[in-house]
C-alpha positions as CSV (number, residue, x, y, z in Angstrom):
1,M,0.0,0.0,0.0
2,A,1.4,3.4,-1.0
3,R,2.0,6.0,1.7
4,P,-0.4,8.9,1.6
5,R,1.1,12.3,1.3
6,Y,0.9,15.1,3.8
7,D,1.4,18.8,3.7
8,V,2.9,20.9,6.4
9,A,-0.5,21.5,8.1
10,V,-0.8,17.8,9.0
11,M,0.5,16.9,12.4
12,A,-1.0,13.5,13.2
13,L,-3.6,11.0,12.1
14,V,-6.8,11.6,14.2
15,P,-9.1,8.6,13.9
16,P,-12.8,8.8,14.8
17,L,-13.4,8.1,18.5
18,E,-15.4,5.0,17.7
19,Y,-12.5,3.2,16.0
20,T,-11.1,0.2,18.0
21,P,-7.4,0.0,18.7
22,E,-7.0,-2.7,16.0
23,E,-8.7,-0.4,13.5
24,V,-6.3,2.4,14.4
25,R,-3.3,0.0,14.1
26,S,-4.6,-1.0,10.7
27,L,-4.7,2.7,9.6
28,L,-1.2,3.3,10.9
29,R,0.3,0.1,9.4
30,P,1.1,1.7,6.0
31,L,2.7,4.6,7.7
32,R,5.1,2.6,9.9
33,N,8.8,3.4,9.6
34,R,11.6,0.8,9.2
35,V,13.2,1.5,12.6
36,S,12.6,-0.2,15.9
37,V,13.5,0.7,19.5
38,A,14.6,-1.8,22.1
39,V,15.1,-1.4,25.8
40,Y,17.2,-3.8,27.9
41,S,16.3,-4.3,31.5
42,A,15.3,-0.7,32.0
43,Q,14.5,-1.0,35.7
44,N,12.4,2.1,35.4
45,A,8.8,1.3,34.9
46,F,7.8,4.9,34.2
47,A,10.6,5.4,31.6
48,V,9.5,2.4,29.6
49,G,6.0,3.7,29.4
50,A,7.3,7.1,28.3
51,I,9.4,5.5,25.6
52,I,6.4,3.7,24.2
53,R,4.5,7.0,24.1
54,V,7.4,8.7,22.3
55,A,8.0,5.7,19.9
56,H,4.4,5.9,18.9
57,S,4.9,9.5,17.7
58,F,7.6,8.3,15.4
59,L,5.5,5.3,14.2
60,V,8.4,2.8,14.7
61,R,8.1,-0.8,13.4
62,E,8.1,-2.2,16.9
63,I,9.1,-1.6,20.5
64,I,11.2,-4.5,22.0
65,L,11.4,-5.0,25.8
66,I,14.1,-7.3,26.9
67,G,13.7,-8.8,30.4
68,E,10.7,-9.2,32.7
69,S,10.8,-5.8,34.4
70,P,7.3,-4.4,34.7
71,W,6.4,-1.1,33.0
72,Y,3.9,1.6,33.9
73,E,1.1,1.6,31.3
74,K,-0.2,5.0,32.4
75,A,3.1,6.6,31.4
76,S,2.4,5.5,27.8
77,M,-0.8,7.5,27.8
78,G,-2.7,4.6,26.1
79,M,-0.3,4.5,23.1
80,Q,0.6,0.9,23.9
81,R,-2.8,0.0,22.4
82,F,-1.7,1.1,19.0
83,E,1.9,-0.2,19.1
84,E,3.6,-3.6,18.5
85,V,5.2,-4.1,21.9
86,V,7.3,-7.3,21.9
87,T,8.6,-8.7,25.2
88,L,11.6,-11.0,25.1
89,S,13.1,-13.0,27.9
90,D,16.8,-12.4,27.4
91,E,19.7,-11.4,25.0
92,D,19.5,-14.7,23.1
93,A,15.9,-14.2,22.3
94,F,16.6,-10.6,21.3
95,F,19.4,-11.6,18.9
96,E,17.2,-14.3,17.3
97,H,14.2,-11.9,17.0
98,T,16.3,-9.2,15.3
99,R,18.5,-11.5,13.2
100,G,19.5,-9.9,9.9
101,R,18.6,-6.3,11.1
102,P,21.3,-3.7,11.8
103,L,21.8,-3.2,15.5
104,W,22.9,0.2,16.8
105,A,23.5,0.5,20.6
106,V,23.1,3.7,22.5
107,E,25.8,3.5,25.2
108,K,27.9,6.6,26.0
109,D,30.6,4.9,28.0
110,H,31.5,2.5,25.1
111,A,30.6,4.8,22.2
112,T,32.4,4.4,18.9
113,Q,30.6,7.3,17.2
114,S,28.9,10.5,18.3
115,L,25.3,10.9,17.4
116,Y,26.3,14.2,15.9
117,E,28.6,12.4,13.5
118,V,25.9,10.1,12.0
119,T,25.3,10.8,8.3
120,S,22.7,8.1,7.8
121,Y,21.0,5.1,9.4
122,P,20.8,1.7,7.8
123,D,17.4,0.4,6.7
124,D,15.3,-1.4,9.4
125,V,17.8,-0.5,12.1
126,V,17.2,-1.5,15.7
127,L,18.1,1.2,18.3
128,I,18.8,-0.4,21.6
129,L,19.2,1.3,25.0
130,G,20.0,0.0,28.5
131,S,19.2,1.3,32.0
132,E,20.4,4.6,33.2
133,R,22.3,2.9,36.0
134,A,23.9,-0.1,34.3
135,G,23.7,0.6,30.6
136,L,23.9,-2.3,28.2
137,P,25.6,-5.6,28.9
138,A,29.0,-6.2,27.2
139,R,27.5,-8.9,25.0
140,I,25.0,-6.6,23.3
141,V,27.6,-3.8,22.9
142,E,30.0,-6.3,21.3
143,R,27.3,-7.5,18.9
144,A,26.3,-4.0,17.9
145,D,27.2,-2.7,14.4
146,T,27.6,0.8,15.9
147,V,27.7,2.1,19.4
148,L,26.3,5.7,19.6
149,G,27.0,8.3,22.3
150,I,24.9,11.3,22.8
151,P,27.2,14.3,23.7
152,M,26.7,15.7,27.1
153,Y,28.1,19.0,28.5
154,G,27.1,19.0,32.2
155,V,28.3,17.0,35.2
156,N,25.4,14.6,35.1
157,H,26.5,11.1,33.9
158,S,23.5,10.2,31.8
159,F,20.3,11.5,30.2
160,P,17.0,10.1,31.5
161,L,16.3,6.9,29.5
162,A,13.2,8.2,27.8
163,V,14.9,11.5,26.9
164,A,17.9,9.6,25.3
165,A,15.5,7.4,23.3
166,G,13.6,10.4,22.1
167,I,16.8,12.2,21.0
168,V,17.9,9.2,18.9
169,M,14.5,8.6,17.4
170,S,14.2,12.2,16.5
171,D,17.7,12.1,14.9
172,W,16.6,9.1,12.8
173,A,13.3,10.9,11.9
174,R,14.9,14.1,10.7
175,R,16.8,12.2,8.1
176,H,13.8,10.4,6.8
177,Y,10.9,12.9,6.9
178,A,10.3,14.6,3.6
179,S,11.1,18.2,3.1
180,G,7.9,20.3,3.6
181,T,6.1,17.7,5.7
182,T,5.7,16.8,9.3
183,L,5.2,13.1,8.7
184,A,7.4,10.5,6.9
185,G,6.6,10.1,3.3
186,P,7.3,11.7,-0.2
187,A,7.6,15.4,-0.4
188,R,4.6,17.5,-1.3
189,D,4.6,18.7,-4.9
190,P,5.7,22.4,-4.8
191,A,3.2,23.2,-7.5
192,E,0.3,21.8,-5.5
193,P,-1.6,24.4,-3.4
194,T,-0.9,24.1,0.3
195,G,-4.5,23.5,1.2
196,K,-5.0,20.7,-1.4
197,R,-4.6,17.0,-0.3
198,S,-4.4,13.8,-2.3
199,N,-7.1,11.2,-2.0
200,G,-7.0,9.5,1.3
201,E,-5.4,12.4,3.2
202,R,-6.9,13.7,6.4
203,G,-7.3,17.3,7.4
């Protein structure tokens, strides 16, 4: 299914209130982006819920939670109903689930590249983050194709987990969102009046 086009006035898909979560998921499916976010043993139930909320705004392919730590659904503001949230037991299950996809770890202490030096992201990349206290285990860092660090300038040791996830997802998005739009997809025809939308677009 081809992606619909959006002009700069479009901020989000707003389905009728009577739509079920599955109907909303179906509407969003053609708009999904080929990027996933994974969280390893976050040990912060609120942060995981917040990441799900943020990931929904970028329409990621899926959100992968590694480990059995509980997470706070209220922090996701209901967005978990519209997302593919995959829970895996351990690192082996994660490696098997993401086999064949590029793996980029976000881990400041072992970074091989600054986020600000990234020129492009590989197709269908999985962005994985660990807890604020322990970070990612060595095995995941070693298996990663790239280890990103987000530059910091204060005395604090780390960003809040949800903030770090949002920074990296936003950096991915700014390289994939078409010029002149607020959503991923082909750019609007400059000759087309701003107020005109193609068939299937929502106002």
